[in-house]
C-alpha positions in Angstrom: -9.1 -15.4 1.4 -8.8 -15.8 -2.5 -11.4 -15.5 -5.0 -12.3 -13.8 -8.3 -14.5 -11.2 -9.5 -15.3 -12.6 -12.5 -16.6 -15.9 -14.2 -13.8 -16.3 -16.3 -11.3 -16.4 -13.5 -9.4 -13.6 -14.7 -9.5 -10.8 -11.9 -8.6 -12.4 -8.5 -9.6 -10.5 -5.1 -7.8 -11.0 -1.9 -9.3 -10.1 1.5 -7.4 -10.4 4.6 -9.1 -12.2 7.3 -8.4 -12.8 11.1 -9.7 -16.4 12.8 -11.7 -16.0 15.7 -13.0 -19.5 16.7 -14.9 -22.5 15.6 -18.5 -23.1 17.0 -21.4 -24.7 16.4 -24.3 -22.6 14.8 -28.1 -23.2 15.6 -29.6 -24.5 12.5 -26.1 -24.5 10.4 -23.8 -26.8 12.1 -20.3 -26.3 12.6 -18.7 -23.1 11.4 -15.3 -21.4 11.4 -15.6 -17.5 12.7 -13.4 -14.8 11.0 -13.8 -10.9 11.0 -11.7 -8.1 9.2 -8.8 -6.6 10.7 -9.3 -2.9 11.9 -7.1 -0.3 13.5 -8.1 -2.1 16.9 -5.3 -1.9 19.6 -2.8 -5.3 19.0 -3.6 -6.2 22.8 -7.6 -6.3 21.9 -8.4 -10.3 20.6 -12.2 -10.0 20.9 -14.1 -8.4 18.2 -16.8 -5.5 18.9 -20.4 -5.6 18.3 -20.2 -3.7 15.4 -17.6 -6.1 13.7 -18.6 -7.9 10.4 -18.3 -11.7 11.1 -17.7 -14.2 8.4 -19.0 -17.7 9.0 -17.6 -20.6 6.7 -18.7 -24.1 6.5 -16.1 -26.9 6.1 -16.3 -27.3 2.4 -15.5 -23.4 1.9 -12.4 -23.6 4.3 -10.1 -24.3 1.1 -10.7 -20.5 0.0 -9.0 -19.3 3.1 -5.1 -19.8 2.7 -1.8 -18.6 4.6 0.7 -16.8 3.1 2.4 -19.8 1.5 -0.9 -20.8 0.1 -1.3 -17.2 -0.8 1.7 -17.0 -2.8 0.5 -20.3 -4.8 -2.6 -19.1 -5.5 -1.1 -15.9 -6.9 1.2 -18.1 -8.9 -1.4 -19.8 -10.5 -3.3 -16.7 -11.6 -0.3 -15.2 -13.1 0.1 -18.0 -16.0 -3.0 -15.8 -17.6 -1.4 -12.5 -16.6 -0.8 -10.0 -18.1 -4.0 -10.5 -20.5 -2.1 -8.6 -23.2 1.4 -9.8 -23.6 4.2 -6.9 -23.1 6.5 -6.7 -26.3 10.2 -7.8 -25.4 12.6 -4.8 -25.8 16.4 -4.6 -25.6 17.2 -2.5 -22.2 19.8 0.3 -22.6 21.5 1.5 -19.5 22.1 4.9 -18.3 25.7 6.2 -18.5 24.8 9.7 -17.4 21.9 11.4 -15.1 19.0 12.8 -16.7 19.6 16.6 -18.1 17.5 18.1 -15.0 19.2 16.8 -12.2 22.1 19.6 -11.8 19.5 22.5 -12.0 17.4 20.7 -9.0 20.6 19.9 -7.1 21.9 23.6 -7.5 18.1 24.5 -6.4 18.7 22.1 -3.1 21.9 23.7 -2.2 20.9 27.5 -3.1 17.5 27.3 -0.7 18.4 27.1 2.8 14.9 26.5 3.8 15.0 23.5 2.1 16.0 20.5 4.1 15.5 17.6 1.7 15.7 16.9 -1.9 14.1 13.4 -2.9 14.8 12.2 -6.4 12.4 9.3 -7.4 13.0 7.4 -10.8 9.6 7.5 -12.2 7.2 4.6 -11.6 9.1 3.2 -9.1 9.9 3.7 -5.3 13.6 3.7 -6.2 14.9 7.0 -4.4 17.8 8.8 -3.4 17.6 12.0 -1.1 19.9 14.7 -0.2 19.5 16.3 3.2 21.1 19.2 5.3 22.4 17.9 8.4 24.0 20.0 11.6 27.4 19.9 10.2 26.9 19.4 6.6 24.8 17.1 3.9 24.0 13.7 3.7 23.0 11.4 1.2 19.8 9.1 2.4 18.2 5.6 1.3 14.8 4.1 2.4 15.4 0.5 1.9 12.8 -2.6 2.1 15.0 -5.5 3.2 11.9 -8.0 2.6 11.4 -6.9 -0.5 14.9 -6.4 -2.0 16.9 -8.4 0.0 20.5 -7.2 -1.6 19.5 -3.3 -2.0 20.9 -2.6 1.4 23.9 -5.1 0.8 24.7 -3.2 -2.7 24.5 0.6 -0.8 26.7 -0.6 2.0 29.1 -2.4 -0.6 29.2 1.1 -2.3 30.4 3.2 0.6 32.7 0.7 2.4 35.8 1.1 -0.1 35.3 4.8 0.0 35.9 4.3 4.2 32.1 6.1 4.5 30.1 5.1 7.2 26.6 5.8 7.7 25.6 8.8 10.2 22.1 7.0 10.2 21.3 3.7 10.4 18.3 1.8 11.7 15.2 -0.1 11.2 11.5 0.9 11.2 8.2 -0.5 10.4 9.1 -3.8 12.6 12.1 -4.8 10.7 10.5 -3.6 6.9 12.5 -0.6 6.4 16.0 0.5 6.7 17.2 3.9 7.2 20.7 4.9 6.0 22.1 8.3 5.7 25.9 8.9 4.7 27.8 12.2 4.9 28.9 13.7 1.9 30.7 16.6 0.6 29.4 20.1 0.1 31.0 20.4 -3.3 28.0 20.3 -5.8 30.2 18.7 -8.5 31.4 15.9 -6.5 27.7 15.3 -5.1 26.2 15.2 -8.7 29.0 12.4 -9.6 28.3 10.5 -6.4 24.7 10.6 -7.5 25.6 9.3 -11.0 27.3 6.6 -9.5 24.8 5.4 -7.2 21.4 5.5 -9.5 23.5 3.6 -11.9 25.2 0.9 -9.6 22.5 0.4 -7.1 19.5 1.2 -9.1 20.5 0.3 -12.8 19.3 3.6 -14.1 17.9 3.1 -17.7 18.7 5.4 -20.7 15.0 6.4 -21.1 14.5 7.0 -17.0 13.0 10.2 -15.9 13.1 11.4 -12.4 10.6 13.1 -10.0 11.8 15.7 -7.6 10.5 16.6 -4.4 11.5 19.1 -2.2 10.7 19.1 1.7 11.3 22.3 4.0 12.3 22.0 7.5 9.1 20.6 9.0 8.7 17.8 6.2 6.3 19.5 4.0 6.6 20.0 0.4 9.0 23.4 -0.3 
């Protein structure tokens, strides 16, 4: 369901509804009934007594749209956004990693209690991880096939001519997430060069990009 918070139609809201049924409501006529999805088990199709029911008449059903309809409505709204134009600027791409990468990679290799180092380009979800494996180290990726359809292909194409196959490769989140781990050398210099090439070729690292670093211990807690 799509609507607006304001009369100027600048600030939209989107609510997710689940269709229940259509029935005659005494004194009101025909109504289409919806509720708000919860964490109830998937096999549960009936609402609980505590569920909030939304009953819409025929002349308001146009507010309820499917995914294609939502995309159309959002494109319509996008013509007025951003409210303040973002100045255009020339993008300068990096040729080297940020200067603090080496110190953090050194810390990862030196601290045996650290199982994983996650390096994320600030203000994005583009990340590369280094992990300890039973027989060495891996470089890891979490991709979103439905959001960035070419990301996984870029990663596989990067490793293919190097004759490196993933040691972990599976889908999660009902196909929304792909987990890829590749074995790498224990040499820190080779690892830094690998990271440089990956950030530049896969994620188009910019000259002014910064990285955020997260160290995880063996139970997945921040180290």
